[in-house]
C-alpha positions as CSV (number, residue, x, y, z in Angstrom):
1,M,-21.5,-1.1,-14.7
2,K,-20.0,0.3,-17.9
3,Y,-16.5,0.1,-17.2
4,L,-16.0,-3.2,-14.8
5,K,-15.4,-6.3,-16.5
6,R,-17.8,-9.2,-16.1
7,A,-15.0,-11.3,-15.2
8,T,-14.3,-9.6,-12.0
9,L,-17.8,-9.9,-10.9
10,V,-17.6,-13.8,-11.2
11,T,-14.1,-13.8,-9.3
12,G,-16.0,-11.4,-6.6
13,L,-18.6,-13.9,-6.1
14,L,-16.2,-16.8,-5.9
15,L,-14.1,-15.3,-3.4
16,A,-16.9,-14.1,-1.3
17,L,-18.1,-17.9,-0.9
18,S,-14.5,-18.8,-0.3
19,L,-14.5,-16.3,2.7
20,L,-17.7,-17.6,4.3
21,V,-15.5,-19.1,7.5
22,L,-15.2,-17.7,10.8
23,P,-11.8,-15.8,11.6
24,V,-9.5,-18.1,13.3
25,R,-8.8,-17.0,17.1
26,Q,-5.9,-18.9,18.7
27,T,-4.2,-18.4,21.7
28,F,-1.1,-19.1,22.9
29,A,-0.8,-19.9,26.5
30,Q,2.8,-19.6,27.7
31,E,3.2,-17.8,30.8
32,D,6.9,-17.4,30.7
33,S,7.1,-15.5,27.2
34,V,6.9,-11.8,27.3
35,L,3.6,-10.6,25.5
36,A,4.1,-8.4,22.4
37,A,2.4,-5.5,24.2
38,E,5.5,-5.6,26.6
39,H,8.2,-5.1,23.8
40,D,8.8,-2.0,22.0
41,A,8.2,-2.1,18.0
42,T,11.8,-1.2,17.0
43,V,12.3,-4.1,15.1
44,L,9.3,-3.7,12.5
45,V,10.5,0.0,12.1
46,K,13.9,-1.1,11.2
47,W,12.6,-3.8,8.8
48,M,10.0,-1.3,7.0
49,Q,12.6,1.2,6.6
50,L,14.8,-1.2,5.1
51,L,11.9,-2.5,2.7
52,Y,11.5,1.1,1.7
53,D,14.9,2.0,1.0
54,R,15.1,-1.3,-1.0
55,V,12.2,-0.5,-2.9
56,E,14.0,3.2,-3.9
57,A,17.2,1.4,-4.7
58,E,15.7,-1.4,-6.8
59,K,13.5,1.3,-8.7
60,I,10.2,-0.8,-8.0
61,S,7.0,0.6,-9.6
62,A,4.4,2.0,-7.4
63,P,2.1,-0.7,-7.9
64,A,4.5,-3.5,-7.0
65,A,5.6,-1.9,-4.1
66,S,2.5,-1.6,-2.7
67,R,2.4,-5.2,-2.9
68,L,5.4,-5.7,-1.1
69,Y,4.4,-3.4,1.7
70,A,1.7,-5.3,1.9
71,Y,3.0,-8.8,2.4
72,A,5.4,-7.4,5.1
73,G,2.6,-5.6,7.2
74,V,0.7,-9.1,7.1
75,T,3.9,-11.1,8.1
76,A,4.7,-8.4,10.8
77,Y,1.3,-9.2,12.5
78,Q,1.3,-13.1,12.0
79,S,4.5,-13.3,13.4
80,V,3.9,-11.9,16.8
81,L,0.2,-12.8,16.9
82,P,0.8,-15.9,19.3
83,G,2.2,-13.2,22.0
84,M,-1.3,-11.6,21.7
85,P,-3.7,-13.6,23.5
86,E,-6.8,-11.8,22.2
87,G,-5.5,-11.5,18.9
88,I,-7.0,-13.2,15.8
89,S,-5.1,-14.4,12.7
90,M,-5.7,-13.0,9.3
91,S,-6.1,-16.6,7.9
92,G,-9.4,-17.0,6.6
93,Q,-10.1,-13.5,6.5
94,L,-7.4,-12.3,3.7
95,N,-8.1,-13.8,0.4
96,A,-6.7,-17.5,0.0
97,L,-4.6,-17.0,3.3
98,D,-4.6,-20.8,4.7
99,T,-4.3,-21.4,8.2
100,I,-0.5,-20.2,9.8
101,P,0.7,-22.5,12.4
102,Y,1.0,-21.6,16.0
103,P,4.3,-22.4,17.9
104,E,4.7,-25.3,20.3
105,E,3.4,-24.2,23.8
106,E,6.6,-25.9,25.1
107,G,9.3,-23.2,25.5
108,V,9.8,-19.4,25.9
109,Y,9.6,-17.1,22.9
110,D,10.7,-13.7,22.2
111,W,8.5,-12.3,19.4
112,P,10.7,-9.6,18.3
113,S,13.0,-12.6,17.3
114,S,10.1,-14.2,15.4
115,A,9.3,-11.1,13.6
116,N,13.0,-10.3,12.7
117,A,13.3,-14.0,11.1
118,A,9.6,-13.7,9.3
119,L,10.6,-10.4,7.6
120,A,13.8,-11.2,6.9
121,T,12.7,-14.3,5.2
122,V,9.5,-12.8,3.5
123,I,11.3,-9.8,2.0
124,A,14.3,-11.8,1.0
125,G,11.8,-14.0,-0.9
126,L,9.9,-11.1,-2.4
127,F,13.1,-9.9,-4.3
128,P,15.1,-11.9,-6.7
129,E,18.3,-13.4,-5.8
130,E,19.8,-11.4,-8.5
131,A,19.2,-8.2,-6.4
132,A,22.5,-8.9,-4.6
133,D,22.7,-5.7,-2.4
134,T,19.2,-6.1,-1.1
135,Q,19.8,-9.6,-0.1
136,R,22.8,-8.7,1.6
137,A,20.9,-5.7,3.4
138,V,18.3,-8.1,4.6
139,E,21.2,-10.5,5.8
140,A,22.7,-8.0,7.6
141,L,19.8,-6.3,9.2
142,R,18.5,-10.2,10.7
143,S,21.9,-11.0,11.9
144,S,22.2,-7.4,13.9
145,Q,18.8,-7.9,15.4
146,S,19.4,-11.7,16.2
147,N,22.6,-10.7,17.9
148,S,21.0,-8.0,19.7
149,R,18.0,-10.0,21.0
150,A,20.5,-13.0,21.8
151,G,22.1,-10.9,24.3
152,D,18.8,-9.8,25.9
153,V,17.0,-13.1,26.1
154,G,19.6,-15.8,25.2
155,E,20.5,-17.6,22.2
156,D,18.3,-20.5,22.9
157,V,15.2,-18.3,23.0
158,V,16.2,-16.2,19.7
159,A,17.0,-19.5,17.9
160,R,13.5,-20.9,18.7
161,S,11.6,-17.8,18.0
162,E,13.3,-17.6,14.8
163,A,12.4,-21.2,13.8
164,Y,8.9,-20.1,14.3
165,G,9.3,-16.9,12.3
166,E,10.5,-18.6,9.5
167,I,7.5,-21.0,9.7
168,V,5.4,-18.2,9.6
169,A,7.2,-16.5,6.5
170,Q,6.9,-19.9,4.7
171,A,3.2,-20.1,5.1
172,I,3.1,-16.3,3.8
173,L,5.8,-17.1,0.7
174,D,3.3,-19.8,-0.1
175,W,0.3,-17.6,-0.3
176,V,2.5,-14.9,-2.4
177,A,3.1,-17.6,-4.9
178,I,-0.6,-17.9,-5.8
179,D,-1.4,-14.2,-6.1
180,N,-1.1,-14.1,-10.2
181,F,1.8,-11.9,-10.1
182,A,4.1,-14.5,-11.9
183,E,1.5,-14.8,-14.7
184,T,1.2,-11.4,-15.1
185,R,4.6,-11.1,-16.1
186,E,4.1,-13.2,-19.0
187,M,1.1,-11.1,-20.4
188,T,1.4,-8.5,-23.1
189,F,-0.2,-5.4,-23.7
190,E,-1.0,-3.2,-26.7
191,I,-2.5,0.3,-26.2
192,P,-5.9,1.0,-27.5
193,G,-6.6,3.3,-30.1
194,G,-9.3,5.0,-32.3
195,D,-11.0,7.2,-29.6
196,P,-9.8,10.6,-28.8
197,S,-10.5,10.4,-25.0
198,L,-8.3,7.1,-24.9
199,W,-4.7,7.2,-23.2
200,V,-1.7,7.9,-25.1
201,L,2.0,7.8,-24.1
202,T,3.3,10.9,-23.3
203,A,6.8,11.0,-23.8
204,D,9.4,9.1,-26.1
205,G,10.4,5.8,-24.6
206,M,7.7,5.4,-22.0
207,R,6.2,2.0,-21.6
208,P,2.9,1.1,-19.7
209,V,3.4,0.4,-16.1
210,E,1.6,-2.7,-15.2
211,P,-1.3,-2.9,-17.1
212,Y,-2.5,-6.1,-15.7
213,W,-2.0,-5.4,-12.1
214,G,-5.8,-5.1,-11.7
215,Q,-5.4,-8.9,-12.1
216,I,-3.4,-9.5,-8.9
217,R,-5.5,-11.3,-6.3
218,P,-6.7,-8.4,-4.0
219,F,-5.9,-9.1,-0.1
220,A,-9.2,-8.2,1.6
221,L,-11.3,-6.7,-1.3
222,Y,-14.0,-9.6,-2.6
223,Y,-12.7,-8.5,-6.1
224,A,-10.4,-5.8,-7.6
225,D,-13.6,-3.5,-8.5
226,A,-15.4,-3.6,-5.4
227,C,-14.9,-0.3,-4.4
228,A,-14.4,1.3,-8.1
229,V,-16.1,4.5,-8.3
230,E,-16.7,5.0,-11.9
231,P,-16.1,8.3,-13.8
232,N,-19.0,10.7,-13.7
233,M,-17.5,13.4,-16.0
234,P,-18.1,12.4,-19.7
235,F,-15.5,13.3,-22.2
236,S,-16.1,16.1,-24.3
237,T,-13.9,19.1,-26.3
238,E,-17.0,21.2,-26.3
239,E,-15.7,24.6,-24.2
240,D,-18.8,24.6,-22.2
241,S,-18.4,21.2,-21.0
242,A,-17.4,19.9,-17.6
243,F,-14.3,17.7,-19.0
244,Y,-13.1,21.1,-20.9
245,A,-13.6,23.2,-17.8
246,Q,-11.5,20.5,-15.7
247,A,-8.9,20.4,-18.2
248,L,-8.8,24.3,-18.2
249,E,-8.3,24.4,-14.5
250,V,-5.5,21.9,-14.6
251,K,-3.7,24.6,-17.1
252,T,-4.5,27.6,-15.0
253,T,-3.7,25.9,-12.0
254,G,-0.4,24.7,-13.4
255,D,0.2,28.6,-15.1
256,N,-0.1,30.1,-11.6
257,L,1.4,27.8,-9.0
258,T,2.8,29.5,-5.7
259,N,5.8,28.2,-4.2
260,E,4.0,26.7,-1.3
261,E,2.0,24.4,-4.3
262,K,5.0,23.5,-6.1
263,D,6.6,22.3,-2.7
264,T,3.3,20.4,-2.3
265,A,3.6,18.6,-5.6
266,R,7.2,17.8,-4.9
267,F,6.7,16.4,-1.4
268,W,4.1,14.2,-2.4
269,V,5.4,13.0,-6.0
270,D,7.0,10.2,-4.6
271,T,8.5,9.0,-7.9
272,P,9.6,5.3,-8.2
273,G,13.4,5.1,-8.0
274,E,13.8,8.5,-6.3
275,T,11.8,7.5,-3.3
276,G,9.9,4.4,-1.9
277,T,6.7,5.3,-4.0
278,P,3.6,6.7,-3.0
279,A,2.7,3.5,-0.7
280,G,6.0,3.9,0.8
281,H,5.3,7.3,1.9
282,W,2.5,6.0,4.2
283,V,4.9,3.4,5.6
284,L,7.0,6.0,6.7
285,V,4.2,7.8,8.3
286,E,3.2,4.6,10.1
287,N,6.9,4.4,11.3
288,Q,6.7,8.0,12.7
289,M,3.4,6.9,14.2
290,V,5.2,4.2,16.3
291,D,7.1,7.0,18.0
292,H,4.3,9.6,18.1
293,L,1.7,7.3,19.5
294,G,4.0,5.2,21.8
295,L,2.7,1.9,20.0
296,K,4.2,-1.3,21.3
297,L,4.9,-4.4,19.5
298,D,1.3,-5.5,19.2
299,R,-0.4,-2.4,18.1
300,A,2.3,-1.7,15.7
301,S,2.0,-4.9,14.2
302,M,-1.6,-4.6,14.1
303,M,-1.1,-1.2,12.3
304,Y,1.3,-2.3,9.6
305,G,-0.9,-5.3,8.8
306,L,-4.1,-3.3,8.2
307,V,-2.3,-0.5,6.2
308,G,-0.4,-2.8,4.5
309,V,-3.4,-4.5,3.1
310,S,-5.1,-1.1,2.3
311,L,-2.0,-0.3,0.5
312,G,-1.9,-3.5,-1.5
313,D,-5.6,-3.1,-2.4
314,S,-5.4,0.0,-3.3
315,F,-3.2,-0.3,-6.3
316,I,-5.1,-3.0,-7.5
317,S,-8.4,-1.2,-7.3
318,A,-7.0,1.7,-8.9
319,W,-4.9,0.2,-11.6
320,S,-7.7,-2.3,-12.3
321,L,-10.0,0.8,-13.4
322,K,-7.2,2.8,-14.8
323,Y,-6.7,0.4,-17.7
324,Q,-10.7,-0.1,-18.0
325,V,-11.4,3.5,-18.4
326,N,-8.0,4.4,-20.1
327,L,-8.3,8.0,-20.1
328,L,-5.8,10.5,-21.7
329,R,-3.8,12.6,-19.5
330,P,-4.1,16.6,-19.1
331,V,-1.3,17.2,-20.8
332,T,-2.8,15.3,-24.0
333,Y,-6.1,17.1,-24.1
334,I,-4.6,20.5,-23.1
335,Q,-2.0,20.4,-25.8
336,E,-4.7,19.1,-28.5
337,Y,-7.6,21.6,-27.4
338,I,-6.5,24.4,-25.5
339,D,-2.8,25.2,-25.7
340,P,-0.3,23.1,-27.8
341,N,3.0,24.6,-26.0
342,W,1.6,23.6,-22.7
343,Q,3.5,21.5,-20.4
344,P,2.6,20.3,-16.6
345,F,5.0,21.0,-13.6
346,I,5.3,17.4,-12.9
347,A,5.7,15.0,-16.0
348,S,2.9,12.6,-16.3
349,P,3.7,8.9,-15.4
350,G,3.5,5.8,-17.7
351,F,-0.5,4.9,-17.2
352,P,-3.8,6.1,-17.9
353,E,-5.3,9.2,-15.7
354,Y,-8.4,8.0,-14.1
355,P,-8.7,7.4,-11.1
356,S,-5.7,9.1,-9.3
357,G,-3.6,6.4,-7.7
358,H,-2.4,8.8,-5.0
359,S,-5.6,9.5,-4.1
360,V,-7.0,6.1,-4.0
361,V,-4.0,5.1,-1.8
362,S,-3.9,8.2,0.6
363,G,-7.6,7.8,1.3
364,A,-7.2,4.1,2.1
365,A,-4.2,4.6,4.4
366,A,-5.8,7.6,6.1
367,E,-9.3,5.8,6.6
368,V,-7.2,3.0,8.5
369,L,-5.2,4.9,10.5
370,T,-8.1,7.2,11.5
371,G,-9.9,4.2,12.4
372,M,-7.7,2.5,14.5
373,F,-6.0,5.6,16.1
374,G,-8.8,8.6,15.6
375,T,-7.9,12.2,14.9
376,V,-4.0,12.4,15.2
377,A,-2.5,15.6,14.7
378,F,1.3,15.0,13.3
379,T,4.4,16.3,11.4
380,D,5.4,14.1,9.0
381,Q,9.4,14.5,8.7
382,S,9.6,11.9,5.8
383,G,11.1,14.3,3.4
384,R,14.1,15.6,5.3
385,R,16.5,13.5,3.5
386,R,15.1,14.9,0.1
387,G,15.6,18.3,1.4
388,F,11.9,19.2,2.6
389,E,10.9,20.9,5.6
390,P,8.6,18.7,8.0
391,R,4.9,19.4,7.2
392,S,2.3,19.3,9.8
393,F,-1.2,18.1,9.6
394,T,-4.4,18.0,11.9
395,S,-5.5,14.7,10.8
396,F,-4.5,11.6,8.7
397,E,-7.5,12.9,6.3
398,A,-6.1,16.3,6.0
399,A,-2.5,14.6,5.0
400,A,-4.4,12.3,2.3
401,N,-6.5,15.5,1.2
402,Q,-3.0,17.3,0.6
403,A,-1.5,14.3,-1.1
404,A,-4.4,13.9,-3.5
405,I,-4.6,17.7,-4.5
406,S,-0.8,18.0,-5.3
407,R,-1.5,15.8,-8.4
408,L,-3.6,18.8,-9.6
409,Y,-0.7,20.9,-8.9
410,G,1.7,18.7,-10.8
411,G,-0.9,19.1,-13.7
412,I,-1.1,15.2,-14.0
413,H,-4.9,14.7,-12.6
414,Y,-8.3,16.4,-13.4
415,R,-10.1,17.0,-10.6
416,S,-12.8,14.4,-11.0
417,A,-9.9,11.7,-10.9
418,I,-8.6,13.1,-7.5
419,E,-12.2,13.5,-5.5
420,N,-13.5,10.1,-7.0
421,G,-10.2,8.5,-6.1
422,L,-10.2,9.8,-2.6
423,R,-13.7,8.2,-2.4
424,Q,-12.7,4.9,-3.5
425,G,-9.6,4.8,-1.4
426,R,-11.7,5.7,1.7
427,C,-13.9,2.5,0.4
428,I,-11.2,0.6,0.7
429,G,-10.4,1.4,4.0
430,Q,-13.6,0.9,5.4
431,Q,-13.6,-2.6,3.7
432,V,-10.5,-3.3,5.6
433,L,-11.6,-2.2,8.9
434,N,-14.9,-3.8,8.7
435,Y,-14.0,-7.3,7.3
436,V,-10.4,-7.8,8.7
437,L,-10.8,-8.2,12.4
438,L,-7.8,-8.4,14.7
439,R,-9.7,-8.4,18.0
440,S,-13.3,-10.0,18.6
441,V,-16.2,-7.2,18.3
442,P,-17.3,-6.2,22.0
443,Q,-21.0,-7.5,22.7
444,G,-23.6,-5.3,21.8
445,E,-21.5,-3.2,19.2
């Protein structure tokens, strides 16, 4: 495997050995507590929307945002798990996630309140204390939801449930603290040179985005490169080569964009600092699915948990491969070998080209959503506040394919990075569905 670090293989083996444990299934027999399946999922939608908004406001990078969505999704699931009698904990299934305590059987619990406190605590802990606006927003939503639930179930029940949510949150934050994020903040990076195929900065003042993100601990993957799809298009400047042909396709496509293609490129660009990032786009799709599919608190929490894990692993996987392959952007190649005056429709971001991150994350999210709900036709209205008309899709996969091809329209990726990125993402989604079990497998299947 030309591009994959030997260290990742060793790490993968160690993680694989560490996961040779059975998933934890614990039941919580409290007859007076209303089951999660009987609660609506409003509290989760509100928290995921707040997280999206704060990712945008704080200008969080695309990889870093995926990490936040992943931890929030796991928190959503674990905080209401005791209200799902047949549910299985993610403890022992996700890398390094220790057992999360269950509540005492004495007393009545309100699972929306548990989720409210858990998500408030985890999200606050994921942002620095200096992010004052975000901390105030978190506290305001927690207080609002707490007061609302107290009116429905009583202050004692809310207090007991929130106390349990905080226990879950602390276990999650302890897990967060050992994911190697802090260590990567201290690493320095020097852009490699000396080879015409290597990525170079494409704008003045640009800085490489998260060059060591591939060293963040994966969530469900055994190691970062477990689903990596290595490039199968050798670099070449010859006019009869596949590489030249794909670069020429980027140029030709960009020179002849239709209005629909321009709108597609804009709809899916999800620029950090202007939106909640590409992973956040799929969080907004999840929020819409709650109403579209009539999901209750139990199923919604499962969705946020599994999709969140796929979002987190997608960026770890994509970024690990990006900085190993370190391939130049189309704009660099085209200006050097085809047309020195050419410019893409969308400016190239500050990281290597291969694979397409949009393709990986969209392929993974669509795979998980399809695995959970089947083929679902839906209308994505997430772009309304940015002035985009709703877009209708016949399936999650159709949406993922459009998100992926939008990067060709933008002039950001070669087709091989898009197609292989979708393959890589689908592999990640399959890994999540196959190895993170939230229900017992029916006998005989």
